[in-house]
N, C-alpha and C positions, 0 to 999 in steps of 0.2 A: 254213708260208709267212709271211714277215714284211715284206719290203721291196717296196713297190709305188710306181708313179708314175702320175700322170694326165696325159693329153696331149690337145692339140687342134691345129687348123691353125696356131695361133700358134707351134708348135714346128717347123713346116716338115718338111723331109725328115728321116727317122729311119733309122739303120742298126740294125735290130732285133737283128742278130747281135752287134754290139758292146754293145748294151744288155744282152743276155743275159749276155755275158761279164763285165759289170760287176756282176753279182750281183742284178739286178732279176728278180723272180719273177712279178709281176703288173702288169697295166696296165689302168687305167680310161680308156676312150676317150670323148671327147665326141661324142655323136651330132649335136648341133647346138643350135639355140635355138628356143624356142617363143614366139609373140607373140599379139597381140590381134586381128589381122585375117586369120586363116587363113594368115598369112605365115610359117609354120614353115619353118626353113631348115636344110638338111643341112650339117654340117661338111665343108669341101672335102676333107679327108683321111680322112674316116670309113671309107669302104669299103677304102681302101688300107691304113690302119693295122690294121683288123680282119683283113684277109687275111694280112698279114705277121705279126701277133701270133699268129695260128693256126699259121702255118707254123713259127714258132720255139718253139711250145709254151708260151706264156705263159698264166697264169690271166687271165681277162678280165672286166671290168665295164664298165658304160656310165653316162654321165650326160648330162643335158640342162639347158641354161641357160634360166631362165625370165624373161620380161618380162611375164608374164600378170598382168592387173590385175583379172580377175573370174573367176568359176567356170566360165562358159561357155568362156572362152578356155583355162583350164587343162584342162578336159575334152577340148576339141578337140586341144590339144597332147599330152595323154596318149595319146589314140588314135593320133595321128601317130607319137609315139615308139614305141608298141607295134608299129605297122606296119613300122617300120625295124629292130626288134630281135627280133621274135617268132621268126624262123627262125635265130637266131644263138646260138652257145654263150655262156653267161654264168655265170661261177663266183662273182664277187665282189659281184654285186648291180647293180641299176639305181637311179640316184639322181636326185632332183629338186634342182637347184642353185638355192638361194634366197640371193641376195646383192645383186642389182642395186639401185642407188639409185632407179631409177624406180618400183620397187614397195615401197620401204621405208616409204612413207606408209600403206600398208594396215595395218589394225589386226590385232591378234593373232588374233582369231577368224577373220578372212578368210584369213590366211596359213596358219593351221592347217588350215582347210578345204581349201585348195589341196593341202596335203600329204596329207590323208586321201583326196581324190579320186584323186590320182596313185597312192598306195601301195595303195589298195584295188583298183585296176585293173591293177596290174603285179605279177607274181610276183617274189619275192626282191628287194624294193624298199626304199627308204629315202630319206633327205634329207641333203643337204650344206648346211652353214651354219657361220658363225662362232660362237664362244662367246656373243657378244653376242646374235645372233639366236636361238639356242636358249634363252637365259635371258630375253629381253625381247620377242621377236617371235613366238614359238611356244609353244603349250601342250604342254610336253614330256610330261606325263602322258597325253596323248591320242595321242602318236605313238611312245611308247617301245617298242611292240611291233614297230616297224619298225627297219630298220638306221639307225644314226646315224653320219654321217661328219663328224667335228668338225675344223674348221680353227682351229688355234691355233699360231702360229709361235713356238715356244719350244724350249729345249734339254731341258726336263724334261717327261715325260709328265704332262699335266694331271690334277689330282684334281678331279673334278666330282661333283655330287650326282645325276647320271644316267649310265647306262651308254652307252658309245659303242663302235662296232665298228671304225672306221678313224680314225686320227689323222693329219691333214695337218700336219706340223711345220715345213715350209719351202717357200718358193716360189723359193728361190735355189739349187737343187741343180745340181750339175754331173755329168752322166752321159755316159759314153763313147757315141758314136753320135748324140748330140743336140747341136746347135751352140748352142742357146738355153738359158737357165735353165729348170729344170723343177721342178714340184711334187713333193715327197717325202712319202711316207706310210708309216705303220706299220700293218700289218694286225693288229689285236688279236683280233678274233673275227668275221671276215667270210666265210670260205670255208665253204660247205656248212652255213651256220647255218640251223637250222629256226626260222622266225619264231614267236614266242609270240603269235600273233594270235588274237583272238576274232571275226574276221570270217569268216563262212562256214566255220567249223571250220579256220581257219588258211590258207585259200587263196581267191583270188578266183574267183568264178563268176558270170557275168552272169545275172541273174534278171529276171523280170517282176514288176511290182507291179500288182495289180488292186484298185481301190478298191471299197468296199461301197456301200450304198444311201444313204449320207449324205455330204455334203462332208467331205473330210479336210483339215485345216489343215496347211500346210507351214511349217516353222520354220527360221531361220538357225542356231540353236544346238541342241546336244544336250539342254540343259535345257528346250527348247521354251518360251522366254519371248518370242522376237521373231518374230512371224508375218511371212512374206514372200510367201505365196500360198496356194493351195488346189488340191485335186484335185476334179473334179466327180464326181457319182454314177457309179459303175461305170467311171470313167476308167482306162485302162491306160497304163503308162509303164515305163521301165527302172528297175531297182534295182541299184545299184552296191555291194551288200553291206550288212551290218548292222554299224554302228559301235558299239563297246562300250568305254566309258572306265572300266569298273568300277563305275559308278553307274547309268548309263542305257545301254540298248541300243536304238538307233533305226535303222530302214531309211533308207538314203540314196537318194533317188529323183531322177531327172532327167526332167522333164516339160515339155510344151509350154505356153507361156503362151497363154491363150484367144485364138483367132482370129488367131494369128501362127505363124510357123515358128521363133520364138525359143524356146530352151530355158532352163530354170532348174533349179538343184539345191537340195535342202534335206532336212531330216529330218521324218519323220512319226511319229506315236505308234503307230498301229495296225499290229501285227506280222502280223495275219491276211492282209494284202494281198500278202505275199511269195509268189510262185508257185514 
């Protein structure tokens, strides 16, 4: 399989039979967008597109557009995305779309953390971004075990110093059955790819984290240089996997801030708390 398109409500009504006859084999459907105030929103055409794509036998993937500015928001949005897709067929992967100007001010560490939170919680997952974002806004070495969907609109397949699985090469495609311009993609290595992940033996499994008899510091970064909080003695919280960048392996925990219902996520050093 090689030629795929990605679609959203901006493409309006689609005649999937004509799309099939035009040689398209796979479709990545926008689930919606995720935001900062629990205002995650379903794409108007999502369910209809999915139903018809199934009927016509397309390979299917999903993506979600992110406006999230902090880790609590991305965690909430990830759980919302999962609730909308967990019972659906997915061949091509689930992708976090990072490109919006309103989050472009976030630093590289923060945006990489957003990707790690999303991908460690969603099976067969990855990230969509432009070449500039992959090279300047994300730590590619920390996310290379996930699927990479590269947007670079050019006539020649890009030569990059990182592997990518899908290449979006145009936003100006003309496809039978779609009245608007449509994004065109080449599937390089996206179907049934087994992720080379070191997180929980390659797959996500929600775990618990139980702290020991002393306070456990929580850090923003895998190197554990920037403290952002702590776990109390014997405190229990959720663990969203063990993030391994080849140098450090740290549990990623999501815990309640003292005396509030607000949650925060970060890395801890002690591996023994993973249940």
